[in-house]
N, C-alpha and C positions, 0 to 999 in steps of 0.2 A: 799235541794235539790229540784229543783224544777220538781215536776212530768208531764210530757205531754206525753200524750195519742194521738197518731195519729190511727184515725179511718178510716178504708176503708167500701165502703159500703157494700160489702159484709159481712163486722163485725156487723152492725149496723142494722141487720136483724130485731131484736127483742129487746123488753126492759130485756130481759131475759138476755141478752147477758151482760148487764154490772154489774148489780147487784144482790143479793138477792130479792127475790118478795116483803121483806117487808121495801126494803131501799130504799127510792126516791133516781131517779137519774135525773141530773141539765145538761144537755149539754151545755157546753161553748166554743162557736166558737171565737179563739184570731185570732188576724190581722198578729201576727210573733211572734216567739221565739227567733229571733236572735236579739230583739229590748231589749237594756241593760235596758230601765227603767221600761218596761211592765214586763222586769223579777223579778222586785219585786212585780208586781200588781199580777201576778203571785203568787208569795208565799203567799201573804195575802190569795189569792182562796185557795191553799191547806194548809194555815193552818187552818179556816176556816173549810173546810174538815175534818181535822185529829183530829177536835176537837168534831166533830158531828159522831155519828157511825150509825147513822139511813140516812145520806146522801151520794152521791156517786156522784163527780163532776167529768166528764171527758173534757178536755179539748183538742182541733186540732188546726192546725197549716195551717192559710190559704195563708201563706207565702204573704202577702198583695196582693193576687189576690183577688178581690170583686167575681168572679166566683169561686174560689174554694170556700169561704166563704158562697157563697149559695148552696153549693153545699151540705158541711157541715152542714148547717142550714138541707137542704130536710132531712139528712141522721139520724139526731137526731130525726126528725119529725115522719120518717119513724118509726126510733125506740120506739116510745111510751114515750117520753122522760117526767118528770114533771113540768121541766122549762127550760127555757133558757135564758144563762146570756150571753152577748154578748159584747164585746169590737170588735167595726165595724172598717173597715180596714176605710171606709170614711163615712161621714154622711149618703150623698146619697141613701148607699145601705138600710139604715136601714126602706125604706119603703117597698121595696120588702120584706125582712125580717119578719117586722111586718107583713104584708099580710099573711104571708107563718103560721104566730106564730098563727095570728086570726083564719084564717080559720080552724086551727086543733085544735082550743079551747087550747092552752098552753100559761101559763106568761110567757113575755118576759122583761127582765131587759136589760135596756142598760149601758154599764158602761164608763166612761170618754172621750167620744167623744161625745158633746151633740148636739142629731138631733134636726131641725129647726122644729118650731111649729106643722106646718102640721102632721110632722112623729109622734111627740111626741103623737099625738091625741091616735094613735093605740099601743102607748107602755103604758104599765102594771107602770114602774118605772123607773127614772135613779141616778144613783149614782157616782158623779162627784165633781169637785170644778169649781167654775165661773171662766174660763180664763180672764174675765176684770179684775179682782179682784188682779191676780198676775203683771197685767202689771201694774195697780194702784200704787201696793206695791213694783215693781220694780221701775219706774219711781220716787217716792218720795222720793227712799233710794238715789239716783242719785241726787237728789235736793238737800237732805241734804249734800252729800258728796260737792255737786259742792258749796253751802256755800254763791250764791248769784255770783261765778265768773262764767266769758263767758264757755258757755257747747256745743261744736259741735257734735251733736250724730250723731252718723249710727247707725240704726239699722237693724239687722240680724233674716230674718223673715224665721219660719217654711216653711214646703210645702203650699202654697198659694192655697187658698179655704177652708183648713182646722180650724174646728172652734177656736182652740187652737191659729192660726195662728192671726186669723181674731181679735180676742177676746184680745188677750195679746197685741196686737201694736195700739188698739184704745184703749188699758187703758193706755198706753205707751203716747200715742199723748193727752189724758184726760189732763193729766197731765201736759204735758210739755205744751201744748197751752196757760197752766195761766203763764210761767214765760217770761219777756222779755230778760232774758239773756242767754235761750235756743233757738237753733237753731238746726236742722233735716235738716241734712248735705247730708245725703244717708241712703235709704230703699234698701236692696239686700234679695235675697231668698236664704238662705243657707239649705233649705230642713230639717233641725234639726239637719246636718250631720258636723261634726269636720274638716275633710279634707275639704270638700269643703267652711267651712267658714273660713277656714287657708289659702285658697286660693283665697277668694272674700276680707278677710283684707289685704291681701300683697298687692294687685290692690288698693283700697280705701286710705290708707297711703301712694302710691306713690299720688294719683290724689288728696285726701285731705290732705296735711299734718297740717294741720288745728285741724284736729279731735281729739279731748282729750274725747271721752265718746263713748262706743259700748256697744248697749243695744242689748242682745239677746233671741230671744224666748224660747232658753231652753240653758243647761248647754253644751251640748255636742257644740253646737256655740262659746258657750262664750269659750270655753278651746280650740277650732281654733282661737279663737279672740287673745288669749293673746298668745299661741304659735306663732302667726303671728307676735304680737307686740315686740316679745325676738327677733325672728331673725332679726326684725328692727334695733333693738340696742335700743327699748326704756324699759324706767325701768317703776314700777309700779307707780311711782309718775306723770310720763309723761299720762298717763291710766286710766281711771276709767272703769272695766268690769263690769259687772254682767250679769245673766242669771236667768234661772228658773227650779226648779224640787231639789235644793239641793241632787243629787245624789253624792255615796262615792266620787265617780273620781273627782267631783268637789269641794266637801267639803275639799278634801287634797291641792286643789290649794288654798283654803280663807286664804286672808293677802300672798299670794304668785302668785301676777297677779289677780284673781279673787276677787271682793272688796265685794259682794254680791249677794246673789242668794235667788229663795224665794222657801221653802219648799211644793212641792205638794207629800200628803203623798200615794204613789202610793200603799203598804200593805192596806192601810184604804182605798182604794177604792175600792181593792178587795175582800178586810174582808166584807165590806161593801154590796158589792155588790154578793156576795155567801148569806149573810143572807137575804137581802132581799128576791132573789129568792128561797131560804129555805122555808120562810115565806109562800111567795105566793105558794110552789106546796105543800104546808099544809092547801093553803087556807084561811090564813090568809090575812086580811085589813095590806096595807102598806100605805106609806107618797109615792105620786108621787114624788117626787123632794127630793132627799135626797143631801146634800151642804157637803163635808169636807174641811174645812178652808185652804188658803194658810198661809204660815208665816213667815217674814222675817229673813233670816241668816245673821248673820254678823260673823268674824272672831273671835271674841270670845266665840262664840256658837256652834261650829266647832267639839267639843268631845260630847257635848250633841246632836247633829244629827245625828254624825256616829253612836252613837251606837244603833239609832233609827232601824240600819239597820243589827245587831247582833241577 
């Protein structure tokens, strides 16, 4: 069970409101408790919290609202937390968060959404996976499945401007550009959303019946694509579909419409971020960039990766 602690300004007026005097307190503003993939990241944070009796990690829900997240950061700083652990609503918000943390002399760890270089100068540590690696692994799996046949590709992108959208797509194109048998026919913003992707792919398959590969920046859009393909009467043999994240939902579809996905360890990022924040709160030195590798997942690995979520 994920423990989600919503904190009002009246509650966070003093650090003693959080925990006993000898306990380190880490404030963790999160972008949305409703995000399915993020829920596994939160489990990683809670797992670390449960295993360490000398720390209390408090998460708040910004509901994807940057102004709410900034307010949560202010409340944690006013409460005198020992460190901040943040998954930002977007990378643009990292600069003002870093300014607030630096002014208060509170260590700051950013997780999952990589800030730009200028913002990272004022961040103590980052924990996440290199998004371009996911795009490269994903595209290479498509190249292997095509095995020299013509590939007419549609790319479903996440929210435009998100680091993951930019880099995963860049990784896709970096690989596809090396093959004369592969052509990118369409690129559409699916906003990470299954229903949005379903609608987009329904339209794409009518406008571009030659499409035989759909590459999605995440699994939710990949699932939307395969549901659209089924509605159009296409079989698994007609269309290669690949996603990123290896969520439990996506793993269930592997071999039944979804041909591959790329595992991004949400729990690993959450646990790793909590561990780095904990070390900084204790005054220990940490590495600034902490990478958790992506892994290709095919049908025969379904059970192995489903087990990771248990």
